[in-house]
N, C-alpha and C positions, 0 to 999 in steps of 0.2 A: 616637690623634691628640690626645686631651685633654691627655696629658702634654706633647706638643709645643706645644700652644696655651698651656699654663701657663708653659712655659719662655719662649715668645715674650713673653707678657704681663709676666713678671718682668723680662726684659731690657729690654723697651720702657719699663717704668716707671722702671728704673734710669737708662737713657740720657736719658729725658725729664727726670729730676731734674737731670742735668747742664745741660741747656738752661735749665731753670728757675733753677738756681743762678747761671748767668752773668747772666741778666736781673736777678735779685735783687741780686747783688753790685754790678753797674754802677749800677743805679738807686739803691741805698742811698747810695753816696758822692755821686752826682750830685744827689740830693735835698737834700743838706746843703751844696752849694756856697756858698749865701749865708752860712751860718755859718762855713765855712772861709775865705771871703773876708774876713769881718769879723775873725776871730781872727788871721789872718796879715797883715791890713791890705793887701790886694791891690788894685791898680788893675784896670780892665776889661781892659787889655792883658795884664797878668800872669795874670789868670784865664783869658783866652783861650789863652795859652801853656800853662797848666796842662792845659787840655782837650786841646790839640794833643799834649802830651807822652804822653798815654795812647795816642792813635791812632798816634803816631810809633813808640812802643815795639811796638805790635801789628804795624804794617806792616814794621818792621825785624826782626821775630822769625823771618822765614822760614828763614834758614840754620840757626839754633839749633833751631827746632821740627822741621825735617826730620831733623836728626841725632838728636834725642831720640826722635822717632817710630821711627826705625830701631833704636835701641838699647833702648828701653824698651817700645815698643808703645803703643797708644792707651789701654789700660786703666790701666796704671801712670802714664802721663803725665797722664791725666785726673785721677786721684786726687791726684797730686803738685801739679799746678797749682791744683786746687781748694783744697787745704790752704794753699798759698801765698797765694792770693787772699783767703782768710779772714783770714790773719795780716796781710796788707797793709792791711786795713781798720783794724786796731788801730794799725799803724805810721802811717797817715795821720792818725788822730785824735791821735797823740802827736807829730807832726812839729813841731819847735820853730821852724822857719824856712821861708821860701819855697823856698830851694834844696833842702832836705831833702824838702819836699813834692813838688818836681819829680822828684827821684830816685825817690821812692816811687811816684808816678803812672806814671812811665816803666816801672818794674818791673811795675806793675799791667798796663800794656799788653802787656808781653812774656808775662806769665802768661795774660792774656786770649787772646792769639794762640795759646798752647799749648793751652789748654782748648778753644778754638774748633775747632782742627784735630782734636784728640783726640776730642771728642764727635761731630763730623761723621763721622770715621772709624768710630766705633762705630755710628752710625746707618746708614751705608752698609753696613757688615758685617752688621748686623741684617737689612737687606733681602735681602742675598745669601744668608745662612744659612737664613732662614725663607721666602724667596720671597714676601715681602709688602711692599707699599709702605707706608711709615710716616714718611718723612723730613719731610713737610710738617707733620704733626701734632707732631712733635718740635720743629720751629721755632716752632710756635704757642705752645708752653709757655714759650719765652723771654719772650714778651709777658706771660704769666701771672706769671712771676717778677718782672717790672718792676712789675706791678700790686700784687703782695703787698708788695714793698719800699715802694711809695708808701703803702700802708695802714699798714705798720709805722711808717714815719717820722711819719705823722700821729698815730698812737697814742702813740708815745714822746714827741712834742712836747707832748702834753697833760699829761704827767707831769714832763718835764724838757727843757730845751733843751741839755743837755750832750751834745756830739757823741761824747765818749768812751763814755758810757753807751749811746747808740744803737748805735754801731759794735760795742761789746762784745756786746750782745744779738744783733745781726745775725750777727756772727762765730760765736757759739755755735750759733745756728740753722743756719748753713751747715755747720759742722763736724759737727753732728748729722745733717744731711741726707746728707753724704758717707758717714758711718759706717753709716747705715741702708741705703744703696743700693749701696755698693761691691761687695758680693758678687754682685749681679745683673748686673754689667757683663760683656760678652763677653771671653773670655780669648784670643781670636785675632782678628787683623784680616783684612780682605778681602785676597785674593790679589792680588799685583801682577802686571803683565803678564809678568814673568819667572817667575812661578809661586811665589814665596816670600812667605809672609805677613810683613807688617812686624812687627818686634819678635821674631821667632823665628829661631834660628840655622840655618844651612844645613850640609850635610854637608861642603862644600868650603870651608875657611877662606879660601883665596885668592879664591874667588868671593864669599864673604861680605864680604871687605874691599873688593872692587870695588863691591859693591852698596851699601855704606855711604857711598860718595862721592856728593856731589851731582852729578847729571848735567845736561846741557843739556836744557831743556824741549823737548818735541816741538811740532810745529806745532799739533796738536790741543789741547795744553795751553795754548798761547798764546791760541788762540781762546776757550777756556774762561775764561781770565783776563780777556780783553777783555769777554766777555759778562758776567762778574761785575762788572767795573768799571762798565760802563754800567748794569747792574741796580742796583747800590748807589748810583750817582750819582742815579738816578731816585728811589730810596727815600729817600735822605738829603736830597735837595733838597726833596722834598715835606714832610718833617718840619720843615725849617727855614724854608721860604718860603711855605707854603700860607696860614698865618694872615695874613702881611703882604700877600699877593696879595689875599686876601678883603677886607682893610681898605682898602688904598690903590688898588687897581685896580677891584674890583667894587663898592666903596663899601658893603660889608655893615655892618650895625649892629655895635657893639662886642661884643654878646653872641653874634653869629653868626660872628665872625671865627675863633674856635677850632674851629668845626665842620669846617673844612677838614681839619685833621689828624685830628680825631675820625672823620670819614667814611673817610679813608684807612686808619686803624688798624683800625677795626671791619671793613671789607671784607677787609683782609689776614688778620685772625684767622679770620673766617668762611670765607674761601677756603681757608686752610691746613687747616682742619678737614675740608673735603671734597676737597681737592686730591689726596690719595693715591688716592681712588677714581677720579678723572679720569686720574691717571697710569697706573693699572692698565688702564683702558679704552682710552686713546688713545696712551699712551707719553709719556715725558718730553720728547722732541724737539718733538712737536707742541704740548704744553702750553706750552713756553717760547716757541716761534715765535708761536703764536696769542696768548699772554699779552702779549708785547711789542707786537704790533699793536693789541690791545685797549687797552692802556695809552696808547700813543703817539697813536693815532687819537682815542680818547675825549678825551684832554686837549687835543689840537689843535683839535677841534671846539668844545670848551668855551671855549677862548681866542678863537675866532672869534665865537662866539655872544654871550659876555658874560652878565652877570646872575648873581644868586646861585644860582638853581636849576640852570641849565646848568653852572655852575662846580662845584657840589657833585656833579653827575652825572659830570662829567669826572674829578673827584678819585676818585670811587668806582670808575671804570674803571681808574684807576691802581692802586688798592689791589687790585682783583680781578686785574688783569693781571700784576703783579709778584710776587704772593704766593708763587707756586710756583717762581719763577725761581731764587733762591738755593738752595733745597733740591735742585732737580734738578741744578744745576751742581755742587754738592758731591758728589752721588752719582756723577756722571760723572767728576769729578776723582779721587775715591777709587779708581775702577776703573783709573785710570792709575798708581796708586802713591802713596806717601806724599810724595815730592818734589812731584808735581803738585798734590796736595791742599794742601800747605803754601804753595806759590806762589800758587795760585788764591785761597786764603784771604787771603794778604797783599795781593794785588791788589784784592780786594774791600774790605779795610779802607782801602786807599789811595783807592779811589773814594768810599767813605763820607766820608772826610776832605776830599778835594779837591772833591767835587761841590758842596756848598753854597757854598764859596768861589768856584768857577768861575761858578756862577749869579749870585753877587753881582757879579763883575767884568762879566759880560755885561749885567746890569741897570744897572750904573753907566755903561757905555758907551752903552747904548740905553735900555731900559726893562725893567721887571719882566715885561712881556708877552713880550719877546724872551727873557728869562731862562727863563721857564716854557716857551717854545717850544723852548729847548734841552733841557729835561727831556723833552719829548715826542719830540724827535729821538733822545735817548739811549735811550728805550724802544724805538723802532724799530730802533736799532742792535743791541739785544739780539737781536731776531729775525734780523737779518742774520748776526750772529755764530753764532747757533744752527744755521744751515744748514751751517756748517763743522765742527760738532762730531760726533764719533762717540758716539751715545747708547747706554748699556748697557741691556740688557733683563734681566729676571729669568729667566734660563735655567733649565730644569729644571722638574720638576713636584712633587718631594718635598722638603720641608725637611730639613735635617740636624739631628740632635739633639745638643745640647751640654750638658754639665753644668758650669754656671758654677763657677769656683773660689771657694772660701770662704777 
């Protein structure tokens, strides 16, 4: 069993590197937005459109990603998209004009969508192959990648303000990371409901041709997509509106206003570290249903109570409750096949994009309290959608032994 454990740890580390990679890459260019804005002489509206271009590319990538997953498999798609994302950093630093930057960022969004699906497919397959829950920990490493990128940005800024130098260093580190961990990735994907692993040929060419076509999503997949939308709306809105809520509604001191997002982030990371154990004990379905209720109820009570301390407690409940939502839904979607995983990932990106804007519209029409109330309602809707999802279990008792391809 020690050999099996070693293989699991090697694959887990390689897949975690993909999650860390994505967090690092995104935070790298996001951290230099002020410099990019100045270099290209962008207005606030143009900068906002630039940010939306990345999300729009990721949301629109569903058909392409589904086809690439079927043709290439998650391992090759993950490596390809990671290399592309590294090179796009260099392209962004050299973009001579705003339209070129828009194209580069849109391509970045498509590559992000590709890597997002591929790495989650790898994580879901890892759980099935070795009969161990690990997806929540993998998602926690995304935040670690963002932290490392912020530290690198600060360090480079001490030496030079040149964005090209910064992005060249980041790209070199990312390519090195891909090269070091590539051999540890799984060489086969999780079996689809039809019984054929994604990215591997079948014996019947006609059946393989039919399987490659995009099929209509099942009812279960649609429910997964809605659960992901509401979960990412909750997560994204807290990132964008918690500080303003602390300042304008709770009347927190200026130094306490950022504590809202800090509390949410810390609770999410801590919960994801322990969430795999909870999943093994209680199951993914119960974790998502209870998590949605904890997040929605905790936030609603905080809105009613008011005050800095109750608000921070409510925000902590949101971080705790939604931490395991997306990892669990990704696992469930992967069990339905690559089309389902790609669609659910795209819907999640859409929720992440649309959520903060939707809360802004509600706040403009009423107040920010009503906007945050909509966030609480969104968390409750996650639980309701979760009751309609068929949650997979880690069937079997013995892990399979795979020899990763080098």
